[in-house]
C-alpha positions in Angstrom: -48.2 76.1 39.9 -48.6 77.0 36.2 -51.3 79.5 37.2 -48.7 81.4 39.3 -46.3 81.5 36.4 -49.0 82.9 34.1 -50.0 85.5 36.6 -46.4 86.6 37.0 -45.9 86.9 33.3 -49.1 88.8 32.8 -48.0 91.7 35.1 -46.8 94.7 33.0 -43.2 95.6 33.2 -42.3 99.2 34.2 -41.3 101.5 31.4 -38.8 103.0 33.8 -37.7 103.4 37.4 -36.9 106.6 39.3 -34.2 106.5 41.9 -34.1 102.7 41.9 -37.5 102.5 43.7 -40.4 104.4 42.0 -41.7 102.5 39.0 -43.8 104.0 36.2 -45.5 102.1 33.4 -45.7 104.8 30.6 -44.7 108.4 29.9 -48.3 109.4 30.7 -47.9 107.8 34.2 -44.7 109.7 34.7 -46.2 113.0 33.6 -49.2 112.4 35.8 -47.0 111.7 38.8 -45.0 114.9 38.2 -48.1 117.1 37.5 -50.1 115.9 40.5 -47.2 115.6 42.9 -48.2 116.6 46.5 -45.9 117.7 49.3 -45.6 114.2 50.8 -44.7 112.7 47.4 -42.2 115.5 46.7 -40.4 114.9 50.0 -40.4 111.2 49.4 -38.9 111.8 45.9 -36.2 114.1 47.2 -35.2 111.5 49.9 -35.1 108.7 47.5 -33.0 110.8 45.0 -30.5 111.5 47.8 -30.4 107.8 48.8 -30.0 106.7 45.2 -27.2 109.2 44.6 -25.4 108.1 47.8 -25.6 104.4 46.7 -24.0 105.5 43.5 -21.1 107.3 45.3 -22.1 110.8 44.2 -21.5 112.5 47.5 -18.4 112.9 49.6 -18.4 112.1 53.3 -19.3 115.6 54.4 -22.1 116.0 51.9 -23.6 112.6 52.8 -23.6 113.6 56.5 -25.4 116.8 55.8 -28.0 115.1 53.6 -28.5 112.4 56.1 -29.1 114.9 58.9 -31.5 116.9 56.7 -33.5 113.8 55.9 -33.8 113.0 59.6 -35.0 116.5 60.4 -37.5 116.4 57.6 -38.9 113.0 58.4 -38.9 112.9 62.2 -42.2 114.1 63.6 -42.1 117.0 66.0 -42.5 116.0 69.7 -45.9 116.1 71.1 -46.7 119.0 73.4 -46.8 116.6 76.4 -43.2 115.6 75.6 -41.9 119.2 75.8 -40.2 120.2 79.1 -42.1 122.7 81.2 -40.9 126.3 80.7 -39.0 127.9 83.5 -40.9 130.7 85.2 -38.9 133.5 86.7 -40.7 135.5 89.3 -39.4 138.9 90.4 -39.1 139.1 94.1 
């Protein structure tokens, strides 16, 4: 039991937290995250920023609705080609 307490206490504490979810442990870590950010991380950061701001009551109802819809559009994978309806073919007679 004491070993667990020692392991928990030995874990470093974050230097800061972005958007209530992304921890960093030094300014160098933060700068590295920013400098090496890829498209997936950028999208994740924007979504978490919007969610964090919403929890803080930053947006009015209409703004929250627009942001929520935009997040769903950006994070919902496109349908597979097999899921698309067959196109209508119009033949001239």
